[in-house]
DSSP file (Angstrom, degrees, kcal/mol; ACC not computed):
  #  RESIDUE AA STRUCTURE BP1 BP2  ACC     N-H-->O    O-->H-N    N-H-->O    O-->H-N    TCO  KAPPA ALPHA  PHI   PSI    X-CA   Y-CA   Z-CA
    1    1 A M              0   0    0      0, 0.0     2,-0.3     0, 0.0     0, 0.0   0.000 360.0 360.0 360.0 125.4  -60.2  105.4   70.6
    2    2 A D        -     0   0    0      1,-0.0     2,-0.6     2,-0.0     0, 0.0  -0.614 360.0-142.1 -82.2 138.1  -61.4  103.2   67.8
    3    3 A I        -     0   0    0     -2,-0.3     2,-0.6     2,-0.0    -1,-0.0  -0.881  13.1-136.8 -99.7 126.4  -62.9   99.9   68.7
    4    4 A I        -     0   0    0     -2,-0.6     2,-0.6     1,-0.0    35,-0.0  -0.729  14.4-148.6 -84.1 121.8  -62.0   97.0   66.4
    5    5 A R        -     0   0    0     -2,-0.6     2,-0.4    34,-0.1    -1,-0.0  -0.815  12.0-155.7 -92.7 120.9  -65.1   94.9   65.6
    6    6 A R        -     0   0    0     -2,-0.6    33,-0.2    33,-0.1    32,-0.1  -0.802  14.6-125.4 -98.3 134.7  -64.2   91.3   65.0
    7    7 A K        -     0   0    0     31,-1.5    72,-0.1    -2,-0.4    71,-0.1  -0.520  34.8-111.5 -68.4 142.4  -66.4   89.1   62.9
    8    8 A P        -     0   0    0      0, 0.0    72,-2.7     0, 0.0     2,-0.5  -0.356  27.1-122.4 -70.6 159.9  -67.4   85.9   64.8
    9    9 A I  E     -a   80   0A   0     70,-0.2     2,-0.5    72,-0.1    72,-0.2  -0.902  17.8-160.4-105.5 131.5  -66.0   82.6   63.7
   10   10 A E  E     -a   81   0A   0     70,-3.4    72,-2.6    -2,-0.5     2,-0.4  -0.954  12.7-148.1-108.3 127.8  -68.3   79.8   62.8
   11   11 A W  E     -a   82   0A   0     -2,-0.5     2,-0.4    70,-0.2    72,-0.1  -0.812   8.0-156.0 -99.4 133.2  -66.7   76.3   62.9
   12   12 A T    >   -     0   0    0     70,-2.2     3,-2.1    -2,-0.4     4,-0.2  -0.848  56.8 -26.5-108.9 147.4  -67.8   73.6   60.5
   13   13 A G  T 3  S-     0   0    0     -2,-0.4     3,-0.3     1,-0.2     4,-0.2  -0.250 122.4 -30.2  55.1-135.7  -67.4   69.9   61.1
   14   14 A D  T 3> S+     0   0    0      1,-0.2     4,-2.7    69,-0.1    -1,-0.2   0.065  98.9 121.1-100.9  23.4  -64.5   69.1   63.4
   15   15 A S  H <> S+     0   0    0     -3,-2.1     4,-1.9     1,-0.2    -1,-0.2   0.874  74.9  48.1 -59.1 -40.1  -62.4   72.1   62.4
   16   16 A R  H  > S+     0   0    0     -3,-0.3     4,-2.0     1,-0.2    -1,-0.2   0.930 113.8  46.6 -65.9 -44.6  -62.2   73.6   65.9
   17   17 A E  H  > S+     0   0    0      1,-0.2     4,-1.2     2,-0.2    -2,-0.2   0.869 108.7  56.8 -64.9 -36.1  -61.2   70.2   67.4
   18   18 A A  H  < S+     0   0    0     -4,-2.7     3,-0.5     1,-0.2     4,-0.5   0.919 107.8  46.9 -62.3 -43.4  -58.6   69.7   64.7
   19   19 A I  H >< S+     0   0    0     -4,-1.9     3,-1.3     1,-0.2    -1,-0.2   0.888 107.2  57.6 -66.0 -37.2  -56.9   73.0   65.6
   20   20 A R  H 3< S+     0   0    0     -4,-2.0    -1,-0.2     1,-0.3    -2,-0.2   0.778 104.1  53.7 -62.9 -24.7  -57.0   72.1   69.3
   21   21 A R  T 3< S+     0   0    0     -4,-1.2    -1,-0.3    -3,-0.5    -2,-0.2   0.553  86.5 105.9 -86.3  -8.5  -55.1   68.9   68.3
   22   22 A F  S <  S-     0   0    0     -3,-1.3    -3,-0.0    -4,-0.5    46,-0.0  -0.307  88.4 -89.4 -62.7 153.9  -52.3   70.9   66.6
   23   23 A P     >  -     0   0    0      0, 0.0     4,-2.7     0, 0.0     3,-0.3  -0.290  48.4 -99.6 -58.2 155.8  -49.0   71.2   68.5
   24   24 A E  H  > S+     0   0    0      1,-0.2     4,-2.5     2,-0.2     5,-0.2   0.851 121.2  49.3 -51.7 -45.9  -49.0   74.3   70.8
   25   25 A V  H  > S+     0   0    0      1,-0.2     4,-2.3     2,-0.2    -1,-0.2   0.922 114.4  44.9 -63.4 -44.4  -47.0   76.6   68.5
   26   26 A A  H  > S+     0   0    0     -3,-0.3     4,-2.4     2,-0.2    -1,-0.2   0.871 112.2  53.0 -67.1 -37.0  -49.3   75.8   65.5
   27   27 A K  H  X S+     0   0    0     -4,-2.7     4,-1.9     2,-0.2    -2,-0.2   0.927 111.3  45.5 -63.5 -45.7  -52.4   76.2   67.6
   28   28 A Q  H  X S+     0   0    0     -4,-2.5     4,-2.2    -5,-0.2    -2,-0.2   0.910 113.2  49.6 -64.9 -42.6  -51.3   79.6   68.8
   29   29 A R  H  X S+     0   0    0     -4,-2.3     4,-2.7    -5,-0.2     5,-0.2   0.893 107.5  54.6 -65.4 -39.1  -50.3   80.8   65.4
   30   30 A S  H  X S+     0   0    0     -4,-2.4     4,-2.6     1,-0.2     5,-0.2   0.923 108.7  49.7 -58.0 -44.0  -53.7   79.6   64.0
   31   31 A G  H  X S+     0   0    0     -4,-1.9     4,-2.0     2,-0.2    -2,-0.2   0.911 111.6  47.3 -62.2 -43.2  -55.4   81.7   66.6
   32   32 A R  H  X S+     0   0    0     -4,-2.2     4,-1.8     2,-0.2    -2,-0.2   0.912 113.1  48.5 -65.3 -42.0  -53.3   84.8   65.7
   33   33 A E  H  X S+     0   0    0     -4,-2.7     4,-1.8     1,-0.2    -2,-0.2   0.906 111.8  48.3 -67.2 -41.2  -53.9   84.3   62.0
   34   34 A L  H  X S+     0   0    0     -4,-2.6     4,-2.5    -5,-0.2    -1,-0.2   0.860 107.7  56.4 -66.8 -34.0  -57.7   83.9   62.4
   35   35 A A  H  X S+     0   0    0     -4,-2.0     4,-1.4    -5,-0.2    -1,-0.2   0.896 104.9  52.5 -63.1 -39.0  -57.7   87.0   64.6
   36   36 A R  H  <>S+     0   0    0     -4,-1.8     5,-2.8     1,-0.2     3,-0.3   0.927 109.7  48.5 -59.5 -44.9  -56.1   88.9   61.7
   37   37 A V  H ><5S+     0   0    0     -4,-1.8     3,-1.8     1,-0.2    -2,-0.2   0.907 107.1  55.8 -63.3 -41.4  -58.9   87.7   59.5
   38   38 A Q  H 3<5S+     0   0    0     -4,-2.5   -31,-1.5     1,-0.3    -1,-0.2   0.822 106.5  51.5 -59.2 -31.2  -61.5   88.7   62.0
   39   39 A E  T 3<5S-     0   0    0     -4,-1.4    -1,-0.3    -3,-0.3    -2,-0.2   0.392 125.2-102.8 -87.7   2.8  -60.1   92.2   61.9
   40   40 A G  T < 5S+     0   0    0     -3,-1.8    -3,-0.2     1,-0.3     2,-0.2   0.591  82.2 125.7  88.4  10.7  -60.4   92.4   58.2
   41   41 A L      < -     0   0    0     -5,-2.8    -1,-0.3    -6,-0.2    -2,-0.1  -0.592  63.6-108.0 -98.3 161.6  -56.7   91.8   57.5
   42   42 A E        -     0   0    0     -2,-0.2    -1,-0.1    -3,-0.1    -3,-0.0  -0.624  38.3-106.9 -82.0 146.4  -55.0   89.1   55.4
   43   43 A P        -     0   0    0      0, 0.0     3,-0.3     0, 0.0    -1,-0.1  -0.298  32.4-110.1 -63.2 161.4  -53.2   86.3   57.2
   44   44 A T  S    S+     0   0    0      1,-0.3     2,-0.3    -3,-0.1    -2,-0.0   0.800 108.1  20.8 -68.2 -27.6  -49.4   86.5   57.0
   45   45 A D  S    S+     0   0    0     15,-0.1    15,-3.0     2,-0.0     2,-0.3  -0.853  84.8 142.7-143.3 104.8  -49.2   83.5   54.6
   46   46 A C  E     -B   59   0A   0     -2,-0.3    13,-0.2    -3,-0.3    -4,-0.0  -0.924  27.9-159.4-140.7 165.2  -52.3   82.5   52.7
   47   47 A K  E     -B   58   0A   0     11,-1.7    11,-2.4    -2,-0.3     2,-0.1  -0.995  27.8-112.2-145.3 135.6  -53.4   81.2   49.4
   48   48 A P  E     -B   57   0A   0      0, 0.0     9,-0.3     0, 0.0     3,-0.1  -0.406  21.4-158.1 -66.2 147.6  -56.7   81.3   47.5
   49   49 A M    >>  +     0   0    0      7,-3.5     3,-2.1     4,-0.2     4,-1.5  -0.564  24.9 161.1-126.0  66.3  -58.4   78.0   47.1
   50   50 A P  T 34 S+     0   0    0      0, 0.0    -1,-0.1     0, 0.0     7,-0.1   0.724  70.5  70.7 -62.9 -19.9  -60.8   78.4   44.2
   51   51 A S  T 34 S+     0   0    0      1,-0.2     3,-0.1    -3,-0.1    -2,-0.0   0.723 105.7  40.4 -67.5 -18.6  -61.0   74.6   43.8
   52   52 A I  T <4 S-     0   0    0     -3,-2.1     2,-0.3     1,-0.4    -1,-0.2   0.845 130.1 -52.4 -93.6 -43.9  -63.0   74.6   47.0
   53   53 A G    ><  -     0   0    0     -4,-1.5     3,-1.7     3,-0.2    -1,-0.4  -0.957  69.3 -53.6 176.0 167.7  -65.2   77.6   46.4
   54   54 A L  T 3  S-     0   0    0     -2,-0.3    21,-0.2     1,-0.3     3,-0.1  -0.399 119.6  -4.5 -62.1 123.1  -65.4   81.3   45.6
   55   55 A R  T 3  S+     0   0    0      1,-0.2    19,-0.7    -2,-0.2     2,-0.4   0.734  91.6 147.5  62.2  27.9  -63.2   83.4   47.8
   56   56 A V  E <   - C   0  73A   0     -3,-1.7    -7,-3.5    17,-0.2     2,-0.3  -0.760  26.3-170.2 -86.8 138.6  -62.1   80.4   50.0
   57   57 A S  E     -BC  48  72A   0     15,-2.9    15,-2.6    -2,-0.4     2,-0.5  -0.860  18.1-137.4-130.1 164.5  -58.6   80.8   51.3
   58   58 A E  E     -BC  47  71A   0    -11,-2.4   -11,-1.7    -2,-0.3     2,-0.5  -0.986  11.2-143.6-124.7 124.8  -56.0   78.6   53.1
   59   59 A I  E     -BC  46  70A   0     11,-3.2    11,-1.6    -2,-0.5     2,-0.5  -0.778  22.8-152.9 -83.9 127.6  -53.8   79.8   56.0
   60   60 A R  E     + C   0  69A   0    -15,-3.0     2,-0.4    -2,-0.5     9,-0.2  -0.898  18.6 172.8-110.3 129.3  -50.4   78.2   55.6
   61   61 A M  E     - C   0  68A   0      7,-2.2     7,-3.0    -2,-0.5     2,-0.5  -0.997  13.9-167.3-134.7 137.2  -48.2   77.6   58.6
   62   62 A R  E     + C   0  67A   0     -2,-0.4     2,-0.2     5,-0.2     5,-0.2  -0.993  17.8 166.8-124.2 125.8  -44.9   75.7   58.8
   63   63 A E  E >   - C   0  66A   0      3,-3.3     3,-1.9    -2,-0.5    -2,-0.0  -0.731  54.1 -90.5-125.6 175.0  -43.6   74.8   62.3
   64   64 A D  T 3  S+     0   0    0      1,-0.3     3,-0.1    -2,-0.2    -1,-0.0   0.839 127.0  52.9 -56.0 -33.2  -40.8   72.5   63.5
   65   65 A S  T 3  S-     0   0    0      1,-0.2     2,-0.3   -42,-0.0    -1,-0.3   0.441 123.4 -83.9 -87.3   0.9  -43.4   69.7   63.8
   66   66 A G  E <   -C   63   0A   0     -3,-1.9    -3,-3.3     2,-0.0     2,-0.4  -0.861  58.3 -41.3 135.9-168.0  -44.7   70.1   60.2
   67   67 A A  E     -CD  62  88A   0     21,-0.8    21,-2.3    -2,-0.3     2,-0.3  -0.826  48.3-169.7-103.2 139.4  -47.0   72.0   57.9
   68   68 A F  E     -CD  61  87A   0     -7,-3.0    -7,-2.2    -2,-0.4     2,-0.4  -0.954   2.7-161.4-131.1 148.5  -50.5   73.0   59.0
   69   69 A R  E     -CD  60  86A   0     17,-2.8    17,-2.2    -2,-0.3     2,-0.4  -0.980  10.1-169.1-133.8 142.5  -53.5   74.4   57.1
   70   70 A V  E     -CD  59  85A   0    -11,-1.6   -11,-3.2    -2,-0.4     2,-0.5  -0.982  14.2-158.0-128.6 118.0  -56.7   76.2   58.0
   71   71 A I  E     +CD  58  84A   0     13,-3.2    12,-2.3    -2,-0.4    13,-1.6  -0.847  25.7 156.3-100.9 129.2  -59.2   76.6   55.2
   72   72 A Y  E     -CD  57  82A   0    -15,-2.6   -15,-2.9    -2,-0.5     2,-0.4  -0.920  35.7-141.4-145.9 166.0  -61.7   79.4   55.7
   73   73 A V  E     +CD  56  81A   0      8,-2.1     8,-2.7    -2,-0.3   -17,-0.2  -0.995  17.3 171.6-134.2 131.3  -64.1   81.8   53.9
   74   74 A A        +     0   0    0    -19,-0.7   -18,-0.1    -2,-0.4   -19,-0.1   0.220  49.5 103.7-121.3  11.8  -64.5   85.4   55.1
   75   75 A K        +     0   0    0    -20,-0.3     2,-0.3   -21,-0.2    -1,-0.1   0.659  61.6  87.0 -75.1 -14.8  -66.6   86.9   52.3
   76   76 A F  S    S-     0   0    0      3,-0.4     3,-0.3     1,-0.1    -3,-0.0  -0.649  73.5-139.4 -89.4 142.4  -69.9   86.8   54.3
   77   77 A S  S    S+     0   0    0     -2,-0.3    -1,-0.1     1,-0.2     3,-0.1   0.776  95.8  57.2 -71.0 -25.9  -70.7   89.8   56.5
   78   78 A E  S    S-     0   0    0      1,-0.2     2,-0.3   -71,-0.1    -1,-0.2   0.793 116.6 -21.9 -80.8 -27.4  -72.1   87.7   59.4
   79   79 A A        -     0   0    0     -3,-0.3     2,-0.5   -72,-0.1    -3,-0.4  -0.992  55.0-103.8-168.7 166.9  -69.1   85.5   60.1
   80   80 A I  E     -a    9   0A   0    -72,-2.7   -70,-3.4    -2,-0.3     2,-0.6  -0.931  37.5-147.5-100.4 129.7  -65.8   83.8   59.1
   81   81 A Y  E     -aD  10  73A   0     -8,-2.7    -8,-2.1    -2,-0.5     2,-0.8  -0.892   3.9-154.9-105.3 117.1  -66.4   80.2   58.4
   82   82 A V  E     +aD  11  72A   0    -72,-2.6   -70,-2.2    -2,-0.6   -10,-0.3  -0.821  15.7 179.2 -89.2 115.3  -63.6   77.8   59.2
   83   83 A L  E     -     0   0A   0    -12,-2.3     2,-0.3    -2,-0.8   -11,-0.2   0.826  57.7  -9.9 -88.1 -35.0  -64.2   74.9   56.9
   84   84 A H  E     - D   0  71A   0    -13,-1.6   -13,-3.2   -69,-0.1     2,-0.3  -0.987  48.8-166.4-164.7 150.3  -61.3   72.6   57.7
   85   85 A A  E     + D   0  70A   0     -2,-0.3     2,-0.3   -15,-0.2   -15,-0.2  -0.986  25.8 146.0-144.7 136.2  -58.0   72.4   59.6
   86   86 A F  E     - D   0  69A   0    -17,-2.2   -17,-2.8    -2,-0.3     2,-0.5  -0.988  48.5 -99.5-161.8 164.3  -55.4   69.7   59.2
   87   87 A Q  E     - D   0  68A   0     -2,-0.3     2,-0.5   -19,-0.2   -19,-0.3  -0.842  38.0-137.0 -92.4 129.0  -51.7   68.8   59.2
   88   88 A K  E     + D   0  67A   0    -21,-2.3   -21,-0.8    -2,-0.5     5,-0.1  -0.753  27.0 173.2 -89.7 125.9  -50.3   68.6   55.7
   89   89 A K        +     0   0    0     -2,-0.5     2,-0.3     3,-0.1    -1,-0.1   0.459  59.6  51.0-113.7  -3.5  -48.0   65.6   55.2
   90   90 A A  S    S-     0   0    0      2,-0.2     0, 0.0     1,-0.1     0, 0.0  -0.881  84.6-111.7-130.8 163.0  -47.3   65.8   51.5
   91   91 A Q  S    S+     0   0    0     -2,-0.3     2,-0.4     2,-0.1    -1,-0.1   0.929 106.2  50.5 -57.8 -47.0  -46.2   68.4   49.0
   92   92 A K  S    S-     0   0    0     -3,-0.1    -2,-0.2     1,-0.0    -3,-0.1  -0.750  99.5-107.6 -96.4 140.0  -49.6   68.5   47.3
   93   93 A T        -     0   0    0     -2,-0.4    -2,-0.1     1,-0.1     5,-0.1  -0.501  44.5-110.5 -65.5 125.5  -52.8   68.9   49.4
   94   94 A P    >>  -     0   0    0      0, 0.0     4,-1.7     0, 0.0     3,-0.7  -0.244  16.6-124.6 -59.8 143.6  -54.5   65.5   49.3
   95   95 A K  H 3> S+     0   0    0      1,-0.2     4,-3.0     2,-0.2     5,-0.2   0.846 109.8  60.7 -56.7 -36.4  -57.7   65.3   47.3
   96   96 A A  H 3> S+     0   0    0      1,-0.2     4,-2.0     2,-0.2    -1,-0.2   0.879 104.4  48.5 -61.8 -38.0  -59.6   64.0   50.4
   97   97 A E  H <> S+     0   0    0     -3,-0.7     4,-2.0     2,-0.2    -1,-0.2   0.910 114.1  46.0 -68.1 -42.5  -58.8   67.2   52.3
   98   98 A I  H  X S+     0   0    0     -4,-1.7     4,-2.5     2,-0.2    -2,-0.2   0.915 112.6  50.7 -65.4 -43.4  -59.9   69.4   49.5
   99   99 A E  H  X S+     0   0    0     -4,-3.0     4,-2.5     2,-0.2    -2,-0.2   0.884 109.0  50.9 -64.2 -39.1  -63.1   67.3   49.0
  100  100 A L  H  X S+     0   0    0     -4,-2.0     4,-2.2    -5,-0.2    -1,-0.2   0.930 112.1  46.8 -64.2 -45.0  -64.0   67.5   52.7
  101  101 A A  H  X S+     0   0    0     -4,-2.0     4,-2.3     1,-0.2    -2,-0.2   0.903 112.4  50.9 -63.2 -40.7  -63.5   71.3   52.7
  102  102 A R  H  X S+     0   0    0     -4,-2.5     4,-2.4     2,-0.2    -2,-0.2   0.907 109.7  50.2 -62.6 -43.1  -65.6   71.6   49.4
  103  103 A K  H  X S+     0   0    0     -4,-2.5     4,-2.2     1,-0.2    -2,-0.2   0.912 112.3  46.7 -61.7 -43.8  -68.4   69.5   51.0
  104  104 A R  H  X S+     0   0    0     -4,-2.2     4,-2.4     2,-0.2    -1,-0.2   0.866 110.2  53.8 -67.9 -35.9  -68.5   71.7   54.1
  105  105 A Y  H  X S+     0   0    0     -4,-2.3     4,-2.4     2,-0.2    -2,-0.2   0.943 110.0  46.8 -62.8 -47.5  -68.5   74.8   52.0
  106  106 A R  H  X S+     0   0    0     -4,-2.4     4,-2.1     1,-0.2    -2,-0.2   0.906 112.6  49.8 -61.3 -42.0  -71.5   73.6   50.0
  107  107 A A  H  X S+     0   0    0     -4,-2.2     4,-1.6     1,-0.2    -1,-0.2   0.890 110.0  51.3 -63.8 -39.5  -73.3   72.6   53.2
  108  108 A M  H  X S+     0   0    0     -4,-2.4     4,-1.3     2,-0.2    -2,-0.2   0.907 108.8  50.9 -64.0 -42.4  -72.5   76.1   54.7
  109  109 A L  H  < S+     0   0    0     -4,-2.4     3,-0.3     1,-0.2    -2,-0.2   0.897 109.2  50.7 -62.3 -40.6  -73.9   77.8   51.6
  110  110 A R  H  < S+     0   0    0     -4,-2.1    -1,-0.2     1,-0.2    -2,-0.2   0.851 109.9  50.9 -64.6 -33.8  -77.1   75.7   51.8
  111  111 A A  H  <        0   0    0     -4,-1.6    -1,-0.2     1,-0.2    -2,-0.2   0.737 360.0 360.0 -77.3 -23.4  -77.5   76.7   55.5
  112  112 A C     <        0   0    0     -4,-1.3    -1,-0.2    -3,-0.3    -2,-0.2   0.474 360.0 360.0 -77.8 360.0  -77.1   80.5   54.9
C-alpha cells in the first residue's frame, strides 16, 4: 500500500481566516482543492498568476454565493504557501488583491 505524502500548508497573512469566512460549500471545496495540491495534483480549475510571482497559481471556484479565489505557490519542496484568499466580486481581479498577494509572496521569499 502506497502512502501519499502531503506537503504541509503554510498560511500567510489572514489567508486561513479568509477561507474560514467563505460560505460552507466554498470552504469545503477550497479544502479539497488544496488537498489535491498537497498530493502533487493540479486543482480542478486553476490559472497561473505570473503577475504575482514565478509559479504562483490561483484556484478558481464559483458557487451559488459567488466566485472565490485562493492564491498559492507550491514550487518549494518544504510546503505549499497560501498567499491570499478572497471572494471575487468583479470580472477582473482587483489590483488591491493582486498587490496584497504579491507583497505576501515577496515577504515569503525573504523569509525562506
